[in-house]
C-alpha positions as CSV (number, residue, x, y, z in Angstrom):
1,M,-21.8,4.9,-1.0
2,N,-19.9,2.4,1.2
3,W,-16.2,2.8,2.0
4,Y,-13.5,0.3,2.5
5,T,-10.1,1.2,4.1
6,S,-7.2,0.3,2.0
7,C,-3.5,-0.4,2.8
8,T,-2.8,3.2,1.9
9,G,-4.9,4.4,4.9
10,R,-7.4,6.1,2.6
11,P,-11.0,5.0,2.4
12,V,-11.7,3.4,-1.0
13,P,-15.2,4.0,-2.5
14,M,-16.7,0.6,-3.1
15,S,-18.3,1.5,-6.4
16,L,-18.0,-2.2,-7.4
17,E,-19.5,-3.5,-4.1
18,W,-22.9,-3.8,-5.7
19,M,-21.4,-6.3,-8.1
20,I,-20.2,-8.4,-5.1
21,C,-23.6,-8.2,-3.4
22,A,-25.3,-9.3,-6.7
23,T,-23.2,-12.4,-6.9
24,L,-23.7,-13.2,-3.2
25,R,-27.4,-12.5,-3.4
26,D,-27.8,-14.7,-6.5
27,H,-25.7,-17.7,-5.3
28,S,-25.2,-17.8,-1.5
29,H,-28.7,-19.2,-0.9
30,L,-28.7,-21.7,-3.8
31,P,-28.7,-25.4,-3.0
32,P,-25.7,-27.4,-4.2
33,F,-24.9,-27.1,-7.8
34,E,-25.7,-30.7,-8.7
35,E,-29.4,-30.1,-8.0
36,H,-29.5,-27.2,-10.4
37,H,-27.2,-28.5,-13.1
38,G,-30.2,-29.8,-15.2
39,E,-32.1,-26.5,-14.7
40,C,-29.1,-24.4,-15.6
41,S,-28.4,-26.6,-18.7
42,A,-32.0,-26.4,-19.9
43,G,-32.6,-22.8,-18.9
44,C,-29.4,-20.8,-19.6
45,V,-26.4,-22.5,-21.0
46,K,-28.1,-25.0,-23.2
47,K,-30.3,-22.3,-24.6
48,Q,-27.2,-20.2,-25.3
49,I,-25.1,-22.9,-27.0
50,T,-28.0,-25.1,-28.3
51,R,-26.4,-28.3,-26.9
52,T,-25.9,-30.1,-23.6
53,P,-23.2,-28.2,-21.7
54,S,-20.3,-29.7,-20.0
55,N,-18.8,-28.4,-16.7
56,Q,-16.3,-26.3,-18.6
57,D,-19.1,-24.8,-20.7
58,V,-20.9,-23.8,-17.6
59,T,-17.9,-22.1,-16.1
60,T,-17.2,-20.4,-19.5
61,Y,-20.8,-19.0,-19.6
62,M,-20.7,-18.0,-16.0
63,S,-17.5,-16.1,-16.5
64,G,-19.2,-13.9,-19.0
65,S,-17.5,-15.2,-22.1
66,L,-18.9,-13.7,-25.4
67,E,-16.7,-15.6,-27.8
68,G,-18.0,-18.1,-30.3
69,E,-21.2,-19.8,-29.5
70,F,-21.4,-18.0,-26.2
71,G,-21.7,-14.6,-28.0
72,R,-24.8,-15.5,-30.0
73,D,-28.0,-13.6,-29.2
74,R,-30.5,-16.2,-28.1
75,G,-32.9,-13.9,-26.2
76,D,-31.8,-15.2,-22.9
77,F,-34.3,-15.0,-20.0
78,A,-33.5,-13.6,-16.5
79,S,-32.6,-16.0,-13.8
80,H,-30.1,-16.4,-11.0
81,W,-27.5,-17.7,-13.5
82,T,-27.9,-14.9,-16.0
83,H,-27.5,-12.3,-13.2
84,A,-24.3,-14.0,-12.1
85,H,-23.2,-14.2,-15.7
86,N,-23.6,-10.4,-16.1
87,T,-22.1,-9.6,-12.7
88,M,-19.0,-11.6,-13.4
89,L,-18.7,-10.0,-16.8
90,R,-18.5,-6.6,-15.2
91,L,-16.2,-7.7,-12.4
92,E,-13.8,-9.4,-14.8
93,K,-13.1,-6.1,-16.5
94,H,-11.9,-4.6,-13.1
95,I,-10.2,-7.4,-11.2
96,G,-9.8,-10.3,-13.6
97,C,-11.8,-12.8,-11.7
98,C,-13.7,-15.7,-13.3
99,W,-15.7,-18.8,-12.5
100,T,-13.9,-22.1,-12.4
101,W,-14.8,-25.8,-11.8
102,C,-13.4,-27.4,-8.8
103,E,-12.8,-31.1,-9.6
104,E,-12.0,-31.9,-5.9
105,H,-15.4,-30.8,-4.6
106,L,-17.3,-31.0,-7.9
107,E,-18.5,-27.4,-7.4
108,L,-18.3,-24.0,-9.0
109,G,-15.8,-21.6,-7.6
110,V,-14.6,-18.1,-8.2
111,L,-11.0,-17.5,-9.1
112,V,-9.6,-14.1,-8.0
113,P,-6.1,-13.9,-9.5
114,Q,-5.1,-10.6,-7.8
115,V,-5.4,-12.1,-4.3
116,K,-2.4,-14.3,-3.5
117,N,-3.6,-15.9,-0.3
118,T,-7.0,-17.3,-1.6
119,E,-6.8,-18.0,-5.2
120,C,-10.0,-20.0,-5.5
121,T,-13.1,-19.6,-3.4
122,I,-15.8,-22.3,-3.5
123,I,-19.2,-20.8,-3.8
124,T,-21.2,-22.4,-1.0
125,P,-23.2,-20.7,1.8
126,R,-20.3,-21.4,4.2
127,A,-17.8,-19.6,1.9
128,R,-19.9,-16.4,1.5
129,T,-17.9,-14.4,4.1
130,M,-14.6,-15.5,2.5
131,L,-15.8,-14.7,-1.0
132,E,-16.9,-11.2,0.0
133,R,-13.6,-10.5,1.8
134,T,-11.6,-11.9,-1.1
135,L,-13.4,-9.8,-3.7
136,K,-13.2,-6.7,-1.6
137,D,-9.5,-7.1,-1.1
138,A,-9.1,-7.6,-4.9
139,I,-11.0,-4.4,-5.6
140,C,-9.0,-2.6,-3.0
141,C,-5.7,-3.8,-4.6
142,Q,-7.0,-2.6,-8.0
143,Y,-7.6,0.9,-6.6
144,V,-4.2,1.0,-4.9
145,E,-2.3,-0.2,-8.0
146,N,-4.1,2.4,-10.1
147,L,-3.2,5.1,-7.6
148,K,0.5,4.1,-7.5
149,R,0.8,4.2,-11.2
150,K,-0.2,7.9,-11.3
151,P,2.9,10.1,-11.9
152,D,2.1,12.6,-9.1
153,Q,-0.1,10.9,-6.5
154,G,1.7,7.6,-6.8
155,K,5.0,9.0,-5.5
156,A,3.9,9.1,-1.9
157,F,1.5,6.1,-1.9
158,E,4.0,3.7,-3.4
159,V,5.9,4.0,-0.1
160,T,3.1,4.5,2.5
161,C,1.2,1.4,1.4
162,K,4.0,-0.9,2.2
163,W,3.7,-0.5,6.0
164,D,0.6,0.0,8.1
165,T,2.5,2.3,10.5
166,S,2.6,5.0,7.8
167,N,-1.1,5.3,7.9
168,H,-2.2,4.6,11.4
169,F,-3.4,8.2,12.0
170,L,-5.4,8.6,8.7
171,P,-8.6,6.6,9.3
172,R,-9.5,8.2,12.6
173,G,-7.0,11.1,13.0
174,S,-5.4,9.6,16.1
175,F,-2.6,11.7,17.7
176,T,-3.0,14.3,14.9
177,R,-4.5,17.8,14.9
178,F,-7.2,18.2,12.2
179,V,-5.2,20.9,10.4
180,D,-2.2,18.5,10.2
181,W,-4.4,15.6,9.1
182,K,-6.0,17.8,6.4
183,F,-2.6,18.9,5.1
184,I,-1.1,15.4,5.0
185,D,-4.1,14.0,3.2
186,R,-3.9,16.7,0.5
187,A,-0.1,16.6,0.4
188,R,0.1,12.9,-0.2
189,L,-2.2,13.4,-3.2
190,N,-0.1,16.4,-4.4
191,C,-3.1,18.6,-4.2
192,I,-1.4,21.6,-2.4
193,L,-1.7,24.7,-4.5
194,L,1.9,25.3,-5.3
195,N,3.3,27.0,-8.4
196,G,5.1,23.9,-9.6
197,A,2.0,21.7,-9.2
198,I,-0.2,23.7,-11.5
199,R,0.3,22.5,-15.0
200,H,-2.7,23.6,-17.0
201,R,-1.6,27.3,-17.2
202,N,1.6,28.9,-18.4
203,R,2.5,30.6,-15.1
204,D,5.6,31.4,-13.1
205,K,6.7,28.3,-11.3
206,R,9.3,29.9,-9.1
207,C,9.1,29.5,-5.3
208,R,7.3,32.4,-3.7
209,R,9.6,32.3,-0.6
210,C,13.2,31.7,-1.9
211,G,12.9,32.2,-5.7
212,Y,13.9,28.6,-6.6
213,T,13.0,27.7,-10.2
214,N,10.3,25.2,-9.3
215,E,8.0,25.4,-6.3
216,T,7.2,21.7,-5.7
217,L,6.1,19.9,-2.5
218,P,9.5,18.3,-2.0
219,H,11.2,21.7,-2.3
220,V,8.8,23.3,0.2
221,L,9.1,20.5,2.8
222,C,12.8,19.6,2.5
223,S,14.8,22.3,0.6
224,C,13.3,25.8,1.0
225,K,15.6,27.7,3.2
226,P,13.0,30.1,4.7
227,H,11.3,27.1,6.1
228,S,14.5,25.7,7.6
229,R,13.5,26.7,11.2
230,A,10.9,24.0,11.1
231,W,13.4,21.3,10.1
232,Q,15.2,21.1,13.4
233,P,12.2,20.7,15.7
234,R,10.9,18.0,13.3
235,H,14.2,16.2,13.5
236,N,14.5,16.7,17.3
237,A,11.0,15.3,17.9
238,I,12.0,12.0,16.4
239,H,15.4,12.1,18.0
240,D,14.0,12.6,21.5
241,R,11.3,10.0,21.2
242,L,13.8,7.3,20.1
243,A,16.3,8.3,22.9
244,R,13.6,7.9,25.6
245,A,12.8,4.4,24.3
246,I,16.4,3.1,24.7
247,P,16.7,0.9,27.8
248,P,19.6,1.7,30.2
249,P,21.1,-1.8,30.0
250,M,22.0,-1.2,26.3
251,G,24.8,1.2,27.4
252,K,25.6,4.9,27.6
253,V,23.6,7.1,25.3
254,A,25.2,10.2,23.7
255,M,23.1,12.5,21.4
256,N,24.4,14.7,18.6
257,S,28.0,14.6,19.7
258,A,31.4,13.4,18.3
259,I,32.7,10.1,19.5
260,T,35.4,10.4,22.1
261,G,38.8,9.0,21.1
262,T,38.4,9.7,17.4
263,N,39.5,12.6,15.2
264,S,36.3,12.5,13.2
265,Q,34.0,15.6,13.3
266,L,30.9,13.5,12.5
267,R,28.2,13.8,15.0
268,P,25.7,10.9,14.8
269,D,22.3,11.6,16.2
270,I,22.5,8.8,18.8
271,V,25.5,6.8,19.9
272,I,25.1,3.9,22.3
273,T,28.3,2.7,23.9
274,N,28.7,-0.4,25.9
275,E,32.2,-0.6,27.2
276,D,31.7,-4.0,28.9
277,R,30.8,-5.6,25.6
278,K,33.1,-3.3,23.5
279,K,30.1,-2.5,21.3
280,I,29.1,0.8,19.7
281,S,25.8,1.4,17.9
282,M,25.4,4.6,15.8
283,V,21.9,5.8,14.7
284,D,21.4,8.7,12.4
285,F,18.0,10.1,11.2
286,T,16.9,11.5,7.9
287,M,13.5,12.6,6.6
288,P,13.6,12.5,2.8
289,F,10.6,13.3,0.7
290,K,9.1,10.0,-0.4
291,N,9.6,10.2,-4.1
292,R,8.9,6.5,-4.6
293,T,10.8,3.6,-3.0
294,P,14.3,4.4,-4.5
295,A,14.3,7.7,-2.4
296,F,14.3,5.7,0.8
297,H,16.9,3.2,-0.4
298,D,19.2,6.0,-1.5
299,A,18.8,7.9,1.8
300,R,19.7,4.8,3.8
301,A,22.7,4.0,1.6
302,Q,24.1,7.6,2.0
303,K,23.8,7.4,5.7
304,V,25.6,4.1,5.9
305,E,28.3,5.3,3.6
306,K,28.8,8.5,5.5
307,Y,29.7,6.8,8.7
308,G,31.8,4.0,7.1
309,P,35.2,5.6,7.8
310,L,34.2,6.3,11.4
311,A,33.1,2.7,11.9
312,K,36.4,1.4,10.5
313,T,38.3,3.6,13.0
314,L,36.3,2.2,15.9
315,R,36.7,-1.4,14.7
316,A,40.5,-0.8,14.7
317,K,40.2,0.0,18.4
318,G,38.5,-3.3,19.1
319,Y,34.9,-2.3,19.1
320,R,32.0,-4.1,17.5
321,V,30.2,-1.4,15.5
322,Q,26.7,-1.2,14.2
323,K,25.6,1.5,11.8
324,H,21.9,2.3,11.5
325,A,19.8,4.8,9.6
326,L,16.3,5.7,10.7
327,I,14.3,6.8,7.7
328,I,10.9,8.6,8.1
329,G,9.3,10.3,5.2
330,A,8.5,14.0,5.3
331,L,4.8,13.1,5.2
332,G,4.9,10.3,7.8
333,A,6.0,7.3,5.8
334,W,7.7,4.6,7.8
335,D,10.4,2.5,6.2
336,S,10.1,-1.2,7.0
337,S,13.8,-1.4,7.5
338,N,13.5,0.8,10.6
339,E,12.1,-2.2,12.5
340,Q,15.7,-3.6,12.8
341,V,16.7,-0.3,14.4
342,V,14.0,0.0,17.0
343,S,13.9,-3.7,17.9
């Protein structure tokens, strides 16, 4: 079985790729359609509908329609066109593609509605690569959408599929130990054997470490107190990496400390002060469990609201203040809004 890497970082089994290959095999080596219109009419479409077909009739037949006169059993014989008819009938059930007639080029084309960039691909030998890529992307999108709709597995992948940075280590395991890669792969699919994840038996769902009522993955990663010793190193690893990336001309960098000249006890993770420009930038980190997109939006809004009074105090002193929140999921998801922080 062949595999195709999706935007979620996971390899997608191309169980439908044989359909694509059948279409390409049947049509990529055919001469222009005009030379075969008579043959197609006499051999396939005309035999099916018992009349001379129009261009629209040909595209309807090729798209696998079984309605009306196209659904009658006429003992059709095997040919390139019948193979394409059957192939498109199977593909249409999965990705909604169909044949269409291009008036501009007077050729048959394949319309793939799920791909926004290339809606219509003209079937010619020159378009074979584009057709294959377009159909593969459509099948990949279909797998991803099905995955995101799942109540458990979709929680993580709805967030990770939005930015390639969230999955850079999954295809080849770069910068990741195998034990960590194996855990993240199973955790994103919610396949860790926790009491709260097992639903087919009536068993005790309490946390085995702290006694919380429901031992779920978000609880273990972000809320279970016996695991709290791992939270600080995880937080500091991100903290130190961003601090090293700040160029000196931006200003003086203070880490995890209160801002001098204010009565606030808040301690932003990173404060960059530029006295010459009277500018202060505050950056605070958080690592929520990626329970779909609203979890990231809520975490960012809470951080911005938290430092609102402090920013108001600094603006009263004549500073230009910027508040930033760096959001990274507990399983490696990267929020696209972070690009404004690191740029």
